N, C-alpha and C positions, 0 to 999 in steps of 0.2 A: 410486482410481478409488471410482465411482459408478455407479449403472447410470439412463441416463437413461427416457425415460416408457413406450422402446420396448422395457424392460431389457436395451439394450447399456450396456458396458462405459464410463463418459467418463473420461479424466484431471484431475484437482481441482490445481489450480495454487491453497495457501493458504499467499501470502509476504505479505510486507507489510502484515503487521496491527501486527507492532510498533513503535515508535516510531525513525525514524533503522532502523531493518532494511534499509531502500531507499534509501540517501540520496540517490542520483542518477541519472539517465533513464539511462540507462547499467544499473546493477544489474536495473531492473526488465526492462530489453528483453534481460539475458541471461538473464534468468528463460522469456524467452517466444520465445527464439530457437529453441528445440525442439520447436516447437508454433504458430510464422508467420513470415513475413515481414516485417520491418520498415527500412520505405525508412529510408534513414540520410538522407536530408531534416526527415524525422520525427525523430530521433534529434536530430540537430542542436537541432532548433525547440523541442522540450521543455530541450532541454539549457541553450541564449542564457531561456526563459521562468525555469530555477529560481534564473542571476544573476542574469538580473533584479531578484527575491525577493527578494533574502539579507539586505537589512536592511532586509525592509518588516513591521509588527507585524504578527502575526498577528489577523484577523477576529475579528467573529461566528462563523462557520460554523469558523473550525479551530479558537478557543479549546474552541467546546461536543465537538468531534471528538476533542478532547487530552483532555476532561475525561468523552467519558462511555470511549473508552480505556484512560482512569484508571481509572475504574469495573466496566471487563472483569476488566479485570488483580484487582483486591482483589477480586473474588468469584471468580475461578478458585484464588490464592494463599490463600482465604480468609479477611482481614487485613482489618481493623476498616475502614469511610469512613473518607479521614479528615471531620472536621466545619469 
């Protein structure tokens, strides 16, 4: 937990930053369930959307996000950057 602007402790949820850590919408929903109610129709729509794009190639934004995450892992691990 961390303090907000009023000094109140707030709970931080830091999950899903590693590639493949939350492979399905239901995995993310399970993390959030203790903190909020998520309508079943939203969960179903997220899963439909995920299934609809399984065969889709990553676009430029996804490619850049993956490259950014790889750079963060390299910094965290202290490894040399890839050429």
